[in-house]
PDB file of N, CA, C and O in Angstrom:
ATOM      1  N   UNK A   1      -8.532   2.109 -22.152  1.00  0.00           N
ATOM      2  CA  UNK A   1      -7.419   2.704 -21.436  1.00  0.00           C
ATOM      3  C   UNK A   1      -7.064   1.894 -20.190  1.00  0.00           C
ATOM      4  O   UNK A   1      -5.905   1.868 -19.776  1.00  0.00           O
ATOM      5  N   UNK A   2      -8.055   1.235 -19.594  1.00  0.00           N
ATOM      6  CA  UNK A   2      -7.809   0.487 -18.365  1.00  0.00           C
ATOM      7  C   UNK A   2      -7.633  -1.010 -18.633  1.00  0.00           C
ATOM      8  O   UNK A   2      -7.908  -1.829 -17.757  1.00  0.00           O
ATOM      9  N   UNK A   3      -7.182  -1.370 -19.826  1.00  0.00           N
ATOM     10  CA  UNK A   3      -6.935  -2.776 -20.143  1.00  0.00           C
ATOM     11  C   UNK A   3      -5.433  -3.007 -20.291  1.00  0.00           C
ATOM     12  O   UNK A   3      -4.716  -2.129 -20.772  1.00  0.00           O
ATOM     13  N   UNK A   4      -4.945  -4.199 -19.876  1.00  0.00           N
ATOM     14  CA  UNK A   4      -3.510  -4.468 -19.978  1.00  0.00           C
ATOM     15  C   UNK A   4      -3.067  -4.585 -21.432  1.00  0.00           C
ATOM     16  O   UNK A   4      -3.846  -4.986 -22.297  1.00  0.00           O
ATOM     17  N   UNK A   5      -1.824  -4.234 -21.690  1.00  0.00           N
ATOM     18  CA  UNK A   5      -1.270  -4.405 -23.026  1.00  0.00           C
ATOM     19  C   UNK A   5       0.208  -4.740 -22.909  1.00  0.00           C
ATOM     20  O   UNK A   5       0.806  -4.596 -21.842  1.00  0.00           O
ATOM     21  N   UNK A   6       0.784  -5.181 -23.996  1.00  0.00           N
ATOM     22  CA  UNK A   6       2.221  -5.446 -24.027  1.00  0.00           C
ATOM     23  C   UNK A   6       2.839  -4.593 -25.118  1.00  0.00           C
ATOM     24  O   UNK A   6       2.187  -4.264 -26.109  1.00  0.00           O
ATOM     25  N   UNK A   7       4.090  -4.240 -24.930  1.00  0.00           N
ATOM     26  CA  UNK A   7       4.802  -3.449 -25.923  1.00  0.00           C
ATOM     27  C   UNK A   7       5.079  -4.316 -27.143  1.00  0.00           C
ATOM     28  O   UNK A   7       5.523  -5.455 -27.004  1.00  0.00           O
ATOM     29  N   UNK A   8       4.824  -3.792 -28.331  1.00  0.00           N
ATOM     30  CA  UNK A   8       5.097  -4.528 -29.556  1.00  0.00           C
ATOM     31  C   UNK A   8       6.578  -4.616 -29.860  1.00  0.00           C
ATOM     32  O   UNK A   8       7.029  -5.550 -30.522  1.00  0.00           O
ATOM     33  N   UNK A   9       7.328  -3.648 -29.380  1.00  0.00           N
ATOM     34  CA  UNK A   9       8.759  -3.588 -29.654  1.00  0.00           C
ATOM     35  C   UNK A   9       9.489  -3.467 -28.325  1.00  0.00           C
ATOM     36  O   UNK A   9       9.292  -2.495 -27.596  1.00  0.00           O
ATOM     37  N   UNK A  10      10.321  -4.436 -28.007  1.00  0.00           N
ATOM     38  CA  UNK A  10      11.002  -4.421 -26.712  1.00  0.00           C
ATOM     39  C   UNK A  10      11.933  -3.223 -26.565  1.00  0.00           C
ATOM     40  O   UNK A  10      12.222  -2.813 -25.441  1.00  0.00           O
ATOM     41  N   UNK A  11      12.414  -2.646 -27.680  1.00  0.00           N
ATOM     42  CA  UNK A  11      13.273  -1.468 -27.565  1.00  0.00           C
ATOM     43  C   UNK A  11      12.473  -0.273 -27.041  1.00  0.00           C
ATOM     44  O   UNK A  11      13.027   0.590 -26.359  1.00  0.00           O
ATOM     45  N   UNK A  12      11.173  -0.216 -27.356  1.00  0.00           N
ATOM     46  CA  UNK A  12      10.313   0.845 -26.829  1.00  0.00           C
ATOM     47  C   UNK A  12      10.190   0.706 -25.319  1.00  0.00           C
ATOM     48  O   UNK A  12      10.229   1.700 -24.595  1.00  0.00           O
ATOM     49  N   UNK A  13      10.040  -0.536 -24.843  1.00  0.00           N
ATOM     50  CA  UNK A  13       9.942  -0.778 -23.403  1.00  0.00           C
ATOM     51  C   UNK A  13      11.204  -0.305 -22.706  1.00  0.00           C
ATOM     52  O   UNK A  13      11.135   0.335 -21.657  1.00  0.00           O
ATOM     53  N   UNK A  14      12.358  -0.618 -23.283  1.00  0.00           N
ATOM     54  CA  UNK A  14      13.620  -0.198 -22.670  1.00  0.00           C
ATOM     55  C   UNK A  14      13.762   1.317 -22.691  1.00  0.00           C
ATOM     56  O   UNK A  14      14.242   1.910 -21.725  1.00  0.00           O
ATOM     57  N   UNK A  15      13.354   1.940 -23.770  1.00  0.00           N
ATOM     58  CA  UNK A  15      13.515   3.391 -23.904  1.00  0.00           C
ATOM     59  C   UNK A  15      12.585   4.155 -22.965  1.00  0.00           C
ATOM     60  O   UNK A  15      13.016   5.104 -22.310  1.00  0.00           O
ATOM     61  N   UNK A  16      11.304   3.750 -22.890  1.00  0.00           N
ATOM     62  CA  UNK A  16      10.324   4.498 -22.109  1.00  0.00           C
ATOM     63  C   UNK A  16       9.976   3.842 -20.781  1.00  0.00           C
ATOM     64  O   UNK A  16       9.400   4.495 -19.911  1.00  0.00           O
ATOM     65  N   UNK A  17      10.309   2.574 -20.601  1.00  0.00           N
ATOM     66  CA  UNK A  17      10.014   1.872 -19.358  1.00  0.00           C
ATOM     67  C   UNK A  17       8.546   1.521 -19.236  1.00  0.00           C
ATOM     68  O   UNK A  17       7.719   1.948 -20.041  1.00  0.00           O
ATOM     69  N   UNK A  18       8.237   0.740 -18.223  1.00  0.00           N
ATOM     70  CA  UNK A  18       6.851   0.388 -17.959  1.00  0.00           C
ATOM     71  C   UNK A  18       6.420  -0.891 -18.637  1.00  0.00           C
ATOM     72  O   UNK A  18       7.023  -1.351 -19.607  1.00  0.00           O
ATOM     73  N   UNK A  19       5.350  -1.452 -18.089  1.00  0.00           N
ATOM     74  CA  UNK A  19       4.819  -2.704 -18.624  1.00  0.00           C
ATOM     75  C   UNK A  19       3.425  -2.537 -19.189  1.00  0.00           C
ATOM     76  O   UNK A  19       2.889  -3.470 -19.786  1.00  0.00           O
ATOM     77  N   UNK A  20       2.824  -1.370 -19.015  1.00  0.00           N
ATOM     78  CA  UNK A  20       1.468  -1.162 -19.496  1.00  0.00           C
ATOM     79  C   UNK A  20       0.417  -1.642 -18.520  1.00  0.00           C
ATOM     80  O   UNK A  20      -0.740  -1.821 -18.901  1.00  0.00           O
ATOM     81  N   UNK A  21       0.794  -1.855 -17.263  1.00  0.00           N
ATOM     82  CA  UNK A  21      -0.149  -2.377 -16.279  1.00  0.00           C
ATOM     83  C   UNK A  21      -0.542  -1.366 -15.201  1.00  0.00           C
ATOM     84  O   UNK A  21      -1.437  -1.649 -14.405  1.00  0.00           O
ATOM     85  N   UNK A  22       0.093  -0.212 -15.154  1.00  0.00           N
ATOM     86  CA  UNK A  22      -0.142   0.747 -14.074  1.00  0.00           C
ATOM     87  C   UNK A  22      -1.597   1.144 -13.904  1.00  0.00           C
ATOM     88  O   UNK A  22      -2.125   1.084 -12.794  1.00  0.00           O
ATOM     89  N   UNK A  23      -2.257   1.549 -14.984  1.00  0.00           N
ATOM     90  CA  UNK A  23      -3.658   1.960 -14.876  1.00  0.00           C
ATOM     91  C   UNK A  23      -4.579   0.776 -14.611  1.00  0.00           C
ATOM     92  O   UNK A  23      -5.606   0.926 -13.950  1.00  0.00           O
ATOM     93  N   UNK A  24      -4.223  -0.394 -15.119  1.00  0.00           N
ATOM     94  CA  UNK A  24      -5.019  -1.595 -14.862  1.00  0.00           C
ATOM     95  C   UNK A  24      -5.006  -1.912 -13.369  1.00  0.00           C
ATOM     96  O   UNK A  24      -6.050  -2.188 -12.779  1.00  0.00           O
ATOM     97  N   UNK A  25      -3.831  -1.871 -12.766  1.00  0.00           N
ATOM     98  CA  UNK A  25      -3.701  -2.146 -11.332  1.00  0.00           C
ATOM     99  C   UNK A  25      -4.447  -1.089 -10.527  1.00  0.00           C
ATOM    100  O   UNK A  25      -5.154  -1.426  -9.577  1.00  0.00           O
ATOM    101  N   UNK A  26      -4.302   0.182 -10.888  1.00  0.00           N
ATOM    102  CA  UNK A  26      -4.998   1.261 -10.178  1.00  0.00           C
ATOM    103  C   UNK A  26      -6.509   1.080 -10.260  1.00  0.00           C
ATOM    104  O   UNK A  26      -7.207   1.269  -9.263  1.00  0.00           O
ATOM    105  N   UNK A  27      -7.022   0.720 -11.430  1.00  0.00           N
ATOM    106  CA  UNK A  27      -8.461   0.521 -11.613  1.00  0.00           C
ATOM    107  C   UNK A  27      -8.957  -0.644 -10.762  1.00  0.00           C
ATOM    108  O   UNK A  27     -10.026  -0.554 -10.157  1.00  0.00           O
ATOM    109  N   UNK A  28      -8.201  -1.724 -10.709  1.00  0.00           N
ATOM    110  CA  UNK A  28      -8.620  -2.892  -9.916  1.00  0.00           C
ATOM    111  C   UNK A  28      -8.602  -2.595  -8.423  1.00  0.00           C
ATOM    112  O   UNK A  28      -9.491  -3.039  -7.697  1.00  0.00           O
ATOM    113  N   UNK A  29      -7.603  -1.850  -7.952  1.00  0.00           N
ATOM    114  CA  UNK A  29      -7.588  -1.443  -6.541  1.00  0.00           C
ATOM    115  C   UNK A  29      -8.788  -0.552  -6.237  1.00  0.00           C
ATOM    116  O   UNK A  29      -9.419  -0.695  -5.189  1.00  0.00           O
ATOM    117  N   UNK A  30      -9.102   0.358  -7.138  1.00  0.00           N
ATOM    118  CA  UNK A  30     -10.263   1.228  -6.940  1.00  0.00           C
ATOM    119  C   UNK A  30     -11.534   0.394  -6.815  1.00  0.00           C
ATOM    120  O   UNK A  30     -12.366   0.663  -5.949  1.00  0.00           O
ATOM    121  N   UNK A  31     -11.689  -0.602  -7.660  1.00  0.00           N
ATOM    122  CA  UNK A  31     -12.870  -1.460  -7.607  1.00  0.00           C
ATOM    123  C   UNK A  31     -12.942  -2.232  -6.292  1.00  0.00           C
ATOM    124  O   UNK A  31     -14.034  -2.464  -5.772  1.00  0.00           O
ATOM    125  N   UNK A  32     -11.792  -2.630  -5.750  1.00  0.00           N
ATOM    126  CA  UNK A  32     -11.773  -3.370  -4.485  1.00  0.00           C
ATOM    127  C   UNK A  32     -12.337  -2.555  -3.329  1.00  0.00           C
ATOM    128  O   UNK A  32     -12.909  -3.118  -2.395  1.00  0.00           O
ATOM    129  N   UNK A  33     -12.184  -1.247  -3.383  1.00  0.00           N
ATOM    130  CA  UNK A  33     -12.695  -0.402  -2.298  1.00  0.00           C
ATOM    131  C   UNK A  33     -13.948   0.361  -2.725  1.00  0.00           C
ATOM    132  O   UNK A  33     -14.312   1.365  -2.114  1.00  0.00           O
ATOM    133  N   UNK A  34     -14.601  -0.126  -3.778  1.00  0.00           N
ATOM    134  CA  UNK A  34     -15.845   0.462  -4.282  1.00  0.00           C
ATOM    135  C   UNK A  34     -15.660   1.920  -4.698  1.00  0.00           C
ATOM    136  O   UNK A  34     -16.582   2.726  -4.574  1.00  0.00           O
ATOM    137  N   UNK A  35     -14.471   2.257  -5.190  1.00  0.00           N
ATOM    138  CA  UNK A  35     -14.189   3.608  -5.681  1.00  0.00           C
ATOM    139  C   UNK A  35     -14.320   3.623  -7.199  1.00  0.00           C
ATOM    140  O   UNK A  35     -14.493   2.579  -7.829  1.00  0.00           O
ATOM    141  N   UNK A  36     -14.236   4.807  -7.773  1.00  0.00           N
ATOM    142  CA  UNK A  36     -14.325   4.942  -9.220  1.00  0.00           C
ATOM    143  C   UNK A  36     -13.106   5.707  -9.717  1.00  0.00           C
ATOM    144  O   UNK A  36     -12.830   6.814  -9.254  1.00  0.00           O
ATOM    145  N   UNK A  37     -12.382   5.120 -10.656  1.00  0.00           N
ATOM    146  CA  UNK A  37     -11.241   5.776 -11.283  1.00  0.00           C
ATOM    147  C   UNK A  37     -11.659   6.159 -12.694  1.00  0.00           C
ATOM    148  O   UNK A  37     -12.003   5.296 -13.502  1.00  0.00           O
ATOM    149  N   UNK A  38     -11.630   7.441 -12.986  1.00  0.00           N
ATOM    150  CA  UNK A  38     -12.047   7.908 -14.303  1.00  0.00           C
ATOM    151  C   UNK A  38     -11.014   8.897 -14.837  1.00  0.00           C
ATOM    152  O   UNK A  38     -10.082   9.284 -14.133  1.00  0.00           O
ATOM    153  N   UNK A  39     -11.199   9.295 -16.090  1.00  0.00           N
ATOM    154  CA  UNK A  39     -10.266  10.241 -16.689  1.00  0.00           C
ATOM    155  C   UNK A  39     -10.988  11.139 -17.678  1.00  0.00           C
ATOM    156  O   UNK A  39     -12.055  10.805 -18.194  1.00  0.00           O
ATOM    157  N   UNK A  40     -10.373  12.291 -17.927  1.00  0.00           N
ATOM    158  CA  UNK A  40     -10.873  13.221 -18.936  1.00  0.00           C
ATOM    159  C   UNK A  40      -9.661  13.755 -19.685  1.00  0.00           C
ATOM    160  O   UNK A  40      -8.700  14.228 -19.078  1.00  0.00           O
ATOM    161  N   UNK A  41      -9.716  13.677 -21.006  1.00  0.00           N
ATOM    162  CA  UNK A  41      -8.603  14.120 -21.834  1.00  0.00           C
ATOM    163  C   UNK A  41      -8.999  15.343 -22.641  1.00  0.00           C
ATOM    164  O   UNK A  41     -10.078  15.385 -23.233  1.00  0.00           O
ATOM    165  N   UNK A  42      -8.128  16.333 -22.662  1.00  0.00           N
ATOM    166  CA  UNK A  42      -8.291  17.503 -23.518  1.00  0.00           C
ATOM    167  C   UNK A  42      -7.109  17.478 -24.485  1.00  0.00           C
ATOM    168  O   UNK A  42      -5.956  17.616 -24.077  1.00  0.00           O
ATOM    169  N   UNK A  43      -7.408  17.301 -25.759  1.00  0.00           N
ATOM    170  CA  UNK A  43      -6.366  17.194 -26.777  1.00  0.00           C
ATOM    171  C   UNK A  43      -5.486  18.440 -26.750  1.00  0.00           C
ATOM    172  O   UNK A  43      -5.980  19.567 -26.738  1.00  0.00           O
ATOM    173  N   UNK A  44      -4.190  18.218 -26.741  1.00  0.00           N
ATOM    174  CA  UNK A  44      -3.232  19.310 -26.727  1.00  0.00           C
ATOM    175  C   UNK A  44      -2.961  19.884 -25.347  1.00  0.00           C
ATOM    176  O   UNK A  44      -2.065  20.711 -25.183  1.00  0.00           O
ATOM    177  N   UNK A  45      -3.743  19.443 -24.337  1.00  0.00           N
ATOM    178  CA  UNK A  45      -3.568  19.950 -22.974  1.00  0.00           C
ATOM    179  C   UNK A  45      -3.080  18.844 -22.052  1.00  0.00           C
ATOM    180  O   UNK A  45      -2.069  19.005 -21.368  1.00  0.00           O
ATOM    181  N   UNK A  46      -3.795  17.718 -22.028  1.00  0.00           N
ATOM    182  CA  UNK A  46      -3.396  16.601 -21.177  1.00  0.00           C
ATOM    183  C   UNK A  46      -4.594  15.846 -20.649  1.00  0.00           C
ATOM    184  O   UNK A  46      -5.730  16.077 -21.062  1.00  0.00           O
ATOM    185  N   UNK A  47      -4.321  14.943 -19.731  1.00  0.00           N
ATOM    186  CA  UNK A  47      -5.344  14.079 -19.165  1.00  0.00           C
ATOM    187  C   UNK A  47      -5.383  14.251 -17.656  1.00  0.00           C
ATOM    188  O   UNK A  47      -4.344  14.322 -16.999  1.00  0.00           O
ATOM    189  N   UNK A  48      -6.599  14.316 -17.112  1.00  0.00           N
ATOM    190  CA  UNK A  48      -6.805  14.398 -15.670  1.00  0.00           C
ATOM    191  C   UNK A  48      -7.451  13.106 -15.211  1.00  0.00           C
ATOM    192  O   UNK A  48      -8.480  12.694 -15.746  1.00  0.00           O
ATOM    193  N   UNK A  49      -6.842  12.462 -14.210  1.00  0.00           N
ATOM    194  CA  UNK A  49      -7.399  11.249 -13.620  1.00  0.00           C
ATOM    195  C   UNK A  49      -8.035  11.613 -12.290  1.00  0.00           C
ATOM    196  O   UNK A  49      -7.488  12.410 -11.527  1.00  0.00           O
ATOM    197  N   UNK A  50      -9.201  11.023 -12.014  1.00  0.00           N
ATOM    198  CA  UNK A  50      -9.930  11.295 -10.780  1.00  0.00           C
ATOM    199  C   UNK A  50     -10.255   9.985 -10.084  1.00  0.00           C
ATOM    200  O   UNK A  50     -10.760   9.049 -10.705  1.00  0.00           O
ATOM    201  N   UNK A  51      -9.960   9.923  -8.787  1.00  0.00           N
ATOM    202  CA  UNK A  51     -10.315   8.772  -7.966  1.00  0.00           C
ATOM    203  C   UNK A  51     -11.381   9.236  -6.987  1.00  0.00           C
ATOM    204  O   UNK A  51     -11.106  10.040  -6.096  1.00  0.00           O
ATOM    205  N   UNK A  52     -12.604   8.727  -7.151  1.00  0.00           N
ATOM    206  CA  UNK A  52     -13.714   9.070  -6.263  1.00  0.00           C
ATOM    207  C   UNK A  52     -13.897   7.925  -5.275  1.00  0.00           C
ATOM    208  O   UNK A  52     -14.301   6.825  -5.650  1.00  0.00           O
ATOM    209  N   UNK A  53     -13.591   8.201  -4.001  1.00  0.00           N
ATOM    210  CA  UNK A  53     -13.655   7.184  -2.949  1.00  0.00           C
ATOM    211  C   UNK A  53     -14.910   7.419  -2.120  1.00  0.00           C
ATOM    212  O   UNK A  53     -15.168   8.547  -1.700  1.00  0.00           O
ATOM    213  N   UNK A  54     -15.702   6.362  -1.876  1.00  0.00           N
ATOM    214  CA  UNK A  54     -16.908   6.548  -1.070  1.00  0.00           C
ATOM    215  C   UNK A  54     -16.559   6.951   0.365  1.00  0.00           C
ATOM    216  O   UNK A  54     -15.517   6.568   0.898  1.00  0.00           O
ATOM    217  N   UNK A  55     -17.444   7.723   0.968  1.00  0.00           N
ATOM    218  CA  UNK A  55     -17.212   8.169   2.343  1.00  0.00           C
ATOM    219  C   UNK A  55     -17.159   6.991   3.302  1.00  0.00           C
ATOM    220  O   UNK A  55     -16.353   6.980   4.232  1.00  0.00           O
ATOM    221  N   UNK A  56     -18.008   6.006   3.080  1.00  0.00           N
ATOM    222  CA  UNK A  56     -18.040   4.809   3.919  1.00  0.00           C
ATOM    223  C   UNK A  56     -17.748   3.606   3.037  1.00  0.00           C
ATOM    224  O   UNK A  56     -18.476   3.332   2.083  1.00  0.00           O
ATOM    225  N   UNK A  57     -16.687   2.896   3.360  1.00  0.00           N
ATOM    226  CA  UNK A  57     -16.326   1.724   2.578  1.00  0.00           C
ATOM    227  C   UNK A  57     -17.222   0.557   2.955  1.00  0.00           C
ATOM    228  O   UNK A  57     -17.601   0.420   4.118  1.00  0.00           O
ATOM    229  N   UNK A  58     -17.569  -0.290   1.985  1.00  0.00           N
ATOM    230  CA  UNK A  58     -18.396  -1.450   2.298  1.00  0.00           C
ATOM    231  C   UNK A  58     -17.629  -2.431   3.180  1.00  0.00           C
ATOM    232  O   UNK A  58     -16.419  -2.600   3.036  1.00  0.00           O
ATOM    233  N   UNK A  59     -18.343  -3.065   4.084  1.00  0.00           N
ATOM    234  CA  UNK A  59     -17.721  -4.051   4.962  1.00  0.00           C
ATOM    235  C   UNK A  59     -17.664  -5.396   4.260  1.00  0.00           C
ATOM    236  O   UNK A  59     -18.570  -5.755   3.507  1.00  0.00           O
ATOM    237  N   UNK A  60     -16.605  -6.128   4.511  1.00  0.00           N
ATOM    238  CA  UNK A  60     -16.473  -7.468   3.949  1.00  0.00           C
ATOM    239  C   UNK A  60     -17.486  -8.385   4.619  1.00  0.00           C
ATOM    240  O   UNK A  60     -17.856  -8.173   5.774  1.00  0.00           O
ATOM    241  N   UNK A  61     -17.924  -9.386   3.906  1.00  0.00           N
ATOM    242  CA  UNK A  61     -18.899 -10.332   4.431  1.00  0.00           C
ATOM    243  C   UNK A  61     -18.169 -11.444   5.188  1.00  0.00           C
ATOM    244  O   UNK A  61     -18.072 -12.575   4.713  1.00  0.00           O
ATOM    245  N   UNK A  62     -17.655 -11.100   6.379  1.00  0.00           N
ATOM    246  CA  UNK A  62     -16.934 -12.063   7.205  1.00  0.00           C
ATOM    247  C   UNK A  62     -17.396 -11.930   8.644  1.00  0.00           C
ATOM    248  O   UNK A  62     -17.869 -10.875   9.064  1.00  0.00           O
ATOM    249  N   UNK A  63     -17.252 -13.013   9.394  1.00  0.00           N
ATOM    250  CA  UNK A  63     -17.563 -12.973  10.818  1.00  0.00           C
ATOM    251  C   UNK A  63     -16.341 -12.464  11.565  1.00  0.00           C
ATOM    252  O   UNK A  63     -15.240 -12.992  11.408  1.00  0.00           O
ATOM    253  N   UNK A  64     -16.541 -11.436  12.377  1.00  0.00           N
ATOM    254  CA  UNK A  64     -15.442 -10.845  13.131  1.00  0.00           C
ATOM    255  C   UNK A  64     -15.812 -10.859  14.600  1.00  0.00           C
ATOM    256  O   UNK A  64     -16.895 -10.417  14.983  1.00  0.00           O
ATOM    257  N   UNK A  65     -14.902 -11.371  15.422  1.00  0.00           N
ATOM    258  CA  UNK A  65     -15.120 -11.372  16.868  1.00  0.00           C
ATOM    259  C   UNK A  65     -14.895  -9.963  17.397  1.00  0.00           C
ATOM    260  O   UNK A  65     -13.911  -9.321  17.029  1.00  0.00           O
ATOM    261  N   UNK A  66     -15.789  -9.467  18.258  1.00  0.00           N
ATOM    262  CA  UNK A  66     -15.553  -8.136  18.822  1.00  0.00           C
ATOM    263  C   UNK A  66     -14.305  -8.143  19.700  1.00  0.00           C
ATOM    264  O   UNK A  66     -14.002  -9.137  20.359  1.00  0.00           O
ATOM    265  N   UNK A  67     -13.597  -7.038  19.701  1.00  0.00           N
ATOM    266  CA  UNK A  67     -12.384  -6.918  20.513  1.00  0.00           C
ATOM    267  C   UNK A  67     -12.757  -6.813  21.982  1.00  0.00           C
ATOM    268  O   UNK A  67     -13.801  -6.262  22.331  1.00  0.00           O
ATOM    269  N   UNK A  68     -11.895  -7.347  22.839  1.00  0.00           N
ATOM    270  CA  UNK A  68     -12.109  -7.241  24.284  1.00  0.00           C
ATOM    271  C   UNK A  68     -11.932  -5.787  24.693  1.00  0.00           C
ATOM    272  O   UNK A  68     -11.071  -5.096  24.147  1.00  0.00           O
ATOM    273  N   UNK A  69     -12.730  -5.309  25.643  1.00  0.00           N
ATOM    274  CA  UNK A  69     -12.580  -3.915  26.077  1.00  0.00           C
ATOM    275  C   UNK A  69     -11.207  -3.689  26.707  1.00  0.00           C
ATOM    276  O   UNK A  69     -10.665  -4.574  27.370  1.00  0.00           O
ATOM    277  N   UNK A  70     -10.659  -2.509  26.495  1.00  0.00           N
ATOM    278  CA  UNK A  70      -9.362  -2.161  27.073  1.00  0.00           C
ATOM    279  C   UNK A  70      -9.510  -1.962  28.573  1.00  0.00           C
ATOM    280  O   UNK A  70     -10.555  -1.533  29.062  1.00  0.00           O
ATOM    281  N   UNK A  71      -8.446  -2.282  29.287  1.00  0.00           N
ATOM    282  CA  UNK A  71      -8.456  -2.082  30.736  1.00  0.00           C
ATOM    283  C   UNK A  71      -8.410  -0.596  31.056  1.00  0.00           C
ATOM    284  O   UNK A  71      -7.717   0.177  30.395  1.00  0.00           O
ATOM    285  N   UNK A  72      -9.149  -0.218  32.067  1.00  0.00           N
ATOM    286  CA  UNK A  72      -9.083   1.170  32.527  1.00  0.00           C
ATOM    287  C   UNK A  72      -7.870   1.311  33.429  1.00  0.00           C
ATOM    288  O   UNK A  72      -7.527   0.378  34.154  1.00  0.00           O
ATOM    289  N   UNK A  73      -7.238   2.427  33.396  1.00  0.00           N
ATOM    290  CA  UNK A  73      -6.094   2.642  34.271  1.00  0.00           C
ATOM    291  C   UNK A  73      -4.919   3.202  33.509  1.00  0.00           C
ATOM    292  O   UNK A  73      -5.014   3.462  32.310  1.00  0.00           O
ATOM    293  N   UNK A  74      -3.807   3.390  34.203  1.00  0.00           N
ATOM    294  CA  UNK A  74      -2.655   4.056  33.597  1.00  0.00           C
ATOM    295  C   UNK A  74      -1.990   3.260  32.477  1.00  0.00           C
ATOM    296  O   UNK A  74      -1.253   3.845  31.685  1.00  0.00           O
ATOM    297  N   UNK A  75      -2.221   1.939  32.378  1.00  0.00           N
ATOM    298  CA  UNK A  75      -1.562   1.156  31.334  1.00  0.00           C
ATOM    299  C   UNK A  75      -2.444   0.957  30.109  1.00  0.00           C
ATOM    300  O   UNK A  75      -2.015   0.328  29.142  1.00  0.00           O
ATOM    301  N   UNK A  76      -3.665   1.480  30.131  1.00  0.00           N
ATOM    302  CA  UNK A  76      -4.572   1.299  28.995  1.00  0.00           C
ATOM    303  C   UNK A  76      -4.081   2.105  27.799  1.00  0.00           C
ATOM    304  O   UNK A  76      -3.652   3.250  27.946  1.00  0.00           O
ATOM    305  N   UNK A  77      -4.145   1.507  26.622  1.00  0.00           N
ATOM    306  CA  UNK A  77      -3.772   2.200  25.394  1.00  0.00           C
ATOM    307  C   UNK A  77      -5.015   2.782  24.752  1.00  0.00           C
ATOM    308  O   UNK A  77      -6.072   2.151  24.738  1.00  0.00           O
ATOM    309  N   UNK A  78      -4.888   3.957  24.233  1.00  0.00           N
ATOM    310  CA  UNK A  78      -6.004   4.597  23.537  1.00  0.00           C
ATOM    311  C   UNK A  78      -5.696   4.720  22.086  1.00  0.00           C
ATOM    312  O   UNK A  78      -6.514   5.235  21.323  1.00  0.00           O
TER     313      UNK A  78
END
């Protein structure tokens, strides 16, 4: 379900729209933030999609300079 596909008949694409990439893109974005995109289908009822996002996202492995402290006083932004 989460793999890309192409329409076999271009008239189907025109009639229903879409490229078949929506769920693939959603799944890849979920993986980028260490989330899980899953689904459950009940025949004759429909499909429920669930995105489980971790409470704390993993930090990228990069060196980051700490920000300079904000100035105290009436012009300081919070």
